[in-house]
C-alpha positions as CSV (number, residue, x, y, z in Angstrom):
1,M,120.7,108.0,99.0
2,R,122.3,106.4,98.9
3,F,121.9,103.9,97.6
4,R,125.0,102.0,96.3
5,T,126.5,99.2,94.5
6,V,127.8,95.9,95.9
7,L,131.3,97.1,95.3
8,L,131.2,99.2,98.4
9,V,131.1,96.2,100.7
10,S,134.8,95.4,100.4
11,T,135.6,99.2,100.5
12,L,133.5,100.1,103.5
13,T,134.9,97.1,105.4
14,A,138.5,98.0,104.7
15,T,137.8,101.7,105.5
16,L,136.0,101.0,108.9
17,A,139.1,98.9,109.8
18,G,141.4,102.0,109.4
19,C,142.7,104.1,112.2
20,S,141.2,107.1,110.7
21,L,137.6,106.3,111.5
22,S,137.6,106.6,115.3
23,S,134.7,105.8,117.5
24,G,133.9,106.6,121.2
25,D,135.2,109.4,123.3
26,D,138.9,110.5,122.9
27,D,140.3,111.0,126.4
28,T,143.6,112.4,125.1
29,G,142.0,115.8,124.5
30,A,142.5,115.5,120.7
31,R,140.1,117.5,118.7
32,K,137.3,115.3,117.2
33,V,134.2,116.0,115.0
34,V,131.6,113.4,114.9
35,L,130.2,113.0,111.2
36,V,126.9,111.3,111.2
37,T,126.1,109.7,107.9
38,H,124.4,106.6,106.2
39,D,125.6,103.0,106.0
40,S,127.2,103.5,102.7
41,F,129.6,106.2,103.4
42,A,133.2,105.1,102.5
43,M,136.5,106.9,102.0
44,S,140.1,106.1,101.7
45,E,142.0,105.8,105.1
46,D,144.8,107.7,103.6
47,V,142.5,110.7,102.7
48,L,141.1,110.8,106.1
49,K,144.3,110.5,107.8
50,K,145.9,113.3,105.7
51,F,143.1,115.6,107.0
52,T,143.9,114.6,110.5
53,D,147.7,115.2,109.9
54,D,147.0,118.5,108.2
55,T,144.4,119.9,110.9
56,G,144.8,117.9,114.0
57,I,141.0,117.0,113.7
58,T,140.0,113.3,113.7
59,I,136.7,112.5,112.0
60,D,134.5,110.0,114.1
61,V,132.2,108.4,111.5
62,R,128.8,107.1,112.9
63,K,126.4,105.3,110.8
64,V,122.8,105.3,111.4
65,G,121.1,103.5,108.4
66,D,119.8,104.7,105.1
67,A,119.0,108.4,104.2
68,G,115.5,108.2,105.8
69,A,116.8,106.7,109.0
70,L,119.7,109.4,109.2
71,T,117.1,112.3,108.5
72,N,114.7,110.9,111.4
73,Q,117.6,110.6,113.7
74,L,118.7,114.1,113.1
75,V,115.1,115.4,113.6
76,L,114.5,113.4,116.7
77,T,117.8,114.8,118.3
78,K,118.2,118.1,117.0
79,G,117.8,119.7,120.5
80,S,120.8,117.7,121.5
81,P,122.4,116.6,118.3
82,I,124.1,113.2,117.8
83,G,126.9,114.8,115.8
84,D,128.5,117.8,114.5
85,V,128.3,117.2,110.9
86,A,125.8,115.1,108.9
87,Y,126.3,113.7,105.5
88,G,123.8,111.9,103.3
89,V,120.5,113.6,103.5
90,D,119.3,113.3,100.0
91,T,116.7,114.6,97.7
92,T,114.0,112.5,99.1
93,F,114.3,113.6,102.6
94,V,116.1,117.1,102.3
95,A,112.8,119.2,102.7
96,R,112.0,117.6,106.0
97,A,115.4,118.3,107.3
98,L,115.2,122.0,106.3
99,D,111.7,122.2,107.7
100,E,112.8,120.9,111.1
101,D,115.6,123.4,111.2
102,V,118.3,120.7,111.9
103,F,121.2,122.4,110.3
104,A,123.2,125.7,110.8
105,E,124.3,128.1,108.2
106,Y,127.6,127.3,106.5
107,A,128.6,126.9,103.0
108,P,132.1,125.9,101.8
109,D,133.2,128.4,99.2
110,V,133.5,126.1,96.0
111,A,132.1,126.0,92.5
112,G,129.5,123.4,91.6
113,P,127.2,122.6,94.9
114,A,125.2,125.8,94.4
115,E,123.8,124.4,91.3
116,H,121.9,121.9,93.5
117,A,120.9,124.3,96.4
118,I,117.4,123.8,97.8
119,D,117.0,127.3,99.1
120,D,119.3,130.2,99.7
121,S,119.8,129.5,103.5
122,N,123.2,128.0,103.2
123,R,122.3,125.3,105.8
124,L,122.9,122.3,103.3
125,T,125.5,121.9,100.6
126,A,125.5,119.4,97.8
127,V,128.3,116.9,98.1
128,D,127.7,114.3,95.6
129,L,125.1,113.3,92.8
130,G,123.6,109.9,91.9
131,D,121.3,108.9,89.1
132,V,119.1,106.0,89.3
133,C,118.1,104.7,86.0
134,L,117.4,101.3,83.9
135,N,120.5,99.2,83.3
136,I,120.5,96.6,80.6
137,D,122.5,93.7,79.5
138,P,122.7,94.4,75.7
139,A,124.2,90.8,75.1
140,A,121.2,89.1,76.8
141,L,118.7,91.3,74.9
142,A,120.3,90.5,71.5
143,A,120.4,86.9,72.4
144,K,116.4,86.9,72.9
145,G,116.1,89.0,69.7
146,V,114.9,92.1,71.5
147,Q,116.0,95.7,70.7
148,E,117.6,97.7,73.7
149,P,114.9,99.8,75.3
150,A,115.1,103.5,74.8
151,G,112.8,104.6,77.5
152,Y,109.8,103.8,79.8
153,A,107.4,103.2,76.8
154,D,109.3,100.3,75.5
155,L,108.9,98.3,78.7
156,V,105.3,97.7,78.3
157,K,105.5,96.2,74.8
158,P,105.1,92.4,74.6
159,E,108.6,91.7,73.6
160,Y,109.8,93.0,77.1
161,K,107.4,90.7,79.1
162,D,109.3,89.1,82.2
163,L,112.6,91.1,81.3
164,L,112.4,93.8,84.0
165,V,113.3,93.6,87.7
166,V,112.7,96.6,90.0
167,E,113.1,97.4,93.7
168,D,110.1,98.1,96.2
169,P,110.1,101.9,96.7
170,A,108.9,101.3,100.3
171,T,112.0,99.4,101.2
172,S,114.6,100.5,98.8
173,S,116.1,103.8,97.9
174,P,116.8,103.3,94.2
175,G,113.3,101.8,94.1
176,L,111.9,105.0,95.4
177,A,114.1,106.9,93.1
178,Y,112.8,104.9,90.1
179,L,109.2,105.6,91.1
180,L,109.8,109.3,91.4
181,G,111.5,109.2,88.0
182,T,108.4,107.9,86.2
183,I,106.1,110.4,88.2
184,A,108.4,113.3,87.1
185,R,108.7,111.8,83.5
186,L,105.0,110.5,83.1
187,G,103.1,113.1,85.2
188,D,99.3,111.9,85.4
189,G,100.2,108.9,83.4
190,W,102.6,107.1,85.9
191,Q,100.0,104.8,87.3
192,D,98.7,103.5,84.1
193,H,102.4,102.7,83.3
194,W,102.8,100.8,86.3
195,R,99.6,99.0,85.8
196,A,101.1,97.9,82.2
197,L,104.3,97.0,83.8
198,K,102.6,94.6,86.0
199,A,100.6,93.2,83.2
200,N,103.9,92.7,81.5
201,G,105.5,90.5,84.2
202,V,107.5,93.3,86.1
203,Q,109.4,91.6,89.1
204,V,109.6,93.5,92.5
205,V,112.5,92.5,95.0
206,S,113.1,94.3,98.3
207,G,116.4,95.8,97.6
208,W,119.0,96.7,95.2
209,E,121.6,93.9,95.9
210,E,118.9,91.2,95.3
211,A,117.7,92.9,92.1
212,Y,121.2,93.6,90.7
213,T,123.4,90.6,91.8
214,Q,120.8,87.9,91.7
215,E,118.2,88.8,89.1
216,F,120.1,90.8,86.6
217,S,121.9,89.1,84.0
218,G,124.7,91.6,83.3
219,S,126.0,91.1,86.8
220,S,128.3,88.5,88.4
221,G,125.1,86.7,89.6
222,K,124.1,86.2,85.9
223,G,120.3,86.1,86.7
224,P,117.5,85.8,84.3
225,R,116.4,89.2,83.7
226,P,118.4,91.6,81.3
227,I,116.8,94.8,82.6
228,V,117.2,96.3,86.3
229,V,116.8,99.5,88.1
230,S,120.4,100.6,89.3
231,Y,122.8,103.5,88.8
232,A,124.0,105.5,85.7
233,S,127.5,104.6,87.3
234,S,127.0,100.9,87.4
235,P,128.3,100.2,84.0
236,A,131.8,101.3,85.2
237,A,131.7,98.3,87.4
238,E,131.0,95.9,84.6
239,L,133.8,96.0,82.2
240,D,135.2,93.3,80.0
241,D,138.8,92.2,79.7
242,K,139.4,94.8,77.1
243,G,138.0,97.6,79.5
244,A,134.7,97.8,77.4
245,P,131.4,98.1,79.4
246,R,129.2,95.1,79.3
247,T,126.1,96.9,80.3
248,K,124.5,100.2,79.7
249,A,122.4,102.7,81.4
250,V,119.1,103.8,79.8
251,L,119.8,107.7,80.1
252,D,116.3,108.7,79.4
253,T,114.9,106.8,82.6
254,C,117.4,108.4,85.0
255,F,116.2,110.4,88.2
256,R,118.9,112.6,89.9
257,Q,119.6,112.1,93.5
258,V,121.7,114.8,95.4
259,E,123.3,114.0,98.8
260,Y,123.9,117.0,101.0
261,A,126.0,117.7,104.1
262,G,125.7,120.4,106.7
263,V,127.0,121.6,110.1
264,L,124.2,120.5,112.7
265,K,122.7,123.4,114.9
266,N,124.0,123.3,118.4
267,A,127.0,121.1,117.3
268,A,129.5,120.8,120.2
269,H,132.2,121.6,117.9
270,A,131.1,124.0,115.5
271,D,134.4,125.6,114.2
272,D,136.0,122.3,113.6
273,A,132.7,121.0,112.0
274,E,133.2,123.8,109.4
275,K,136.5,122.7,108.6
276,V,135.2,119.1,108.1
277,M,132.6,120.6,105.6
278,D,135.4,122.2,103.7
279,F,137.2,118.9,103.5
280,L,134.2,117.1,102.3
281,L,134.3,119.7,99.2
282,S,137.8,119.7,98.9
283,E,139.3,118.3,95.7
284,R,141.2,115.5,97.5
285,F,137.9,114.1,99.0
286,Q,135.6,114.9,96.0
287,S,138.3,113.0,93.6
288,Q,137.6,109.9,95.7
289,V,133.9,109.9,95.7
290,P,133.5,107.9,92.4
291,E,135.6,105.1,93.4
292,Q,134.6,104.9,97.1
293,M,131.0,105.5,96.9
294,Y,130.0,105.1,93.2
295,V,128.5,108.6,93.0
296,Y,129.4,111.8,91.0
297,P,131.2,114.7,92.9
298,A,129.4,117.8,93.3
299,R,132.5,120.0,93.2
300,E,133.1,121.5,89.7
301,G,136.1,120.5,87.8
302,V,136.8,117.2,89.4
303,A,137.8,114.5,86.9
304,L,135.9,111.3,86.7
305,P,138.0,108.1,86.8
306,E,138.9,106.8,83.3
307,A,136.4,103.9,83.4
308,W,133.7,106.3,84.4
309,Q,134.3,108.5,81.3
310,K,134.1,105.6,79.1
311,A,131.2,103.8,80.6
312,A,129.4,106.1,83.2
313,P,129.6,109.8,82.1
314,L,127.4,112.0,84.3
315,P,123.8,112.0,82.7
316,T,122.9,115.5,81.5
317,A,119.1,115.4,81.4
318,S,118.1,113.5,84.4
319,A,114.5,114.0,85.7
320,E,114.1,115.8,89.0
321,L,111.2,116.8,91.3
322,P,111.2,119.8,93.7
323,S,112.0,118.4,97.4
324,A,109.1,120.0,98.9
325,E,106.8,118.1,96.6
326,I,108.4,114.8,97.2
327,Q,108.2,115.5,101.1
328,Q,104.3,116.3,100.7
329,N,103.6,113.2,98.4
330,R,106.0,110.6,99.1
331,E,103.9,108.4,101.5
332,R,100.9,108.7,99.1
333,W,102.9,107.9,96.0
334,I,104.2,104.7,97.8
335,D,100.8,103.8,98.9
336,E,99.2,104.4,95.5
337,W,102.2,102.2,93.9
338,R,101.4,99.3,96.4
339,A,97.8,99.3,95.6
340,I,98.7,99.2,91.7
341,V,101.5,96.8,91.7
342,Q,101.1,94.6,94.9
343,G,97.3,94.9,95.4
């Protein structure tokens, strides 16, 4: 996944500067667990330091790209793993990781993650949830005399011509999730829908940052397009002076992405890796997930920040596809999309 908002940039920079994120070998004999993850991982220095103080274990965070790059690295190095724990294999790649037998069996004993289990092997545990959906700028739509779209069908109507910007599913995780959402919701009609979107002036850009911060009118970039593919959590970052959200997520267009973590098979520090897994599902860590990584906690009973409760409650009816189906068809679907939209 992913797959995050631009607000992570400052958070991530500050986190990486903290002493809790060590790198390289520790010659002092201190206990260390290598956490391999995607580039969007972020967590409070204080939270990581408290774990070290409590356990004597330092978490060495090593970032290897997006969810696809992470999965590829884990598969290619499974005989001699590059870490002890991996965080961030998501819905779109989890079947491959399981098929390649990258992870050992271990599941923290907490409520919530089991709802998103891929199988009963206990090799991967859900750590957070994200929902990719259309976001709209209601004020900009009203200024154009256009009603807020309720779902996919509205986007192909003439009044929505040249209003939508999406990300390329071949180069963007939210772009891929949005494509999967149309496939899940529309079935065999997804290709006709994209043909109609192309005819109605959909704009395609390479990634989320360009789409949201440059083209979307509801962001600080104040671009020309009032409809964008982003996250259900994004409106929590777009509050006015009174704390009211200036943007909305169109919940009937949401596709659920789940991020997983697991102890790597043949991990050098397997026992301590299990303690890190427990930490990732602890209430302390999970309560920080929304503000640090703009995703929803997988642990049951963790309260969302006040701004999220008002502007970005967890969607309750997001579309989903079986991970094995995604793995089997992902590249074909992307190729078919390219032929329709870019051909």
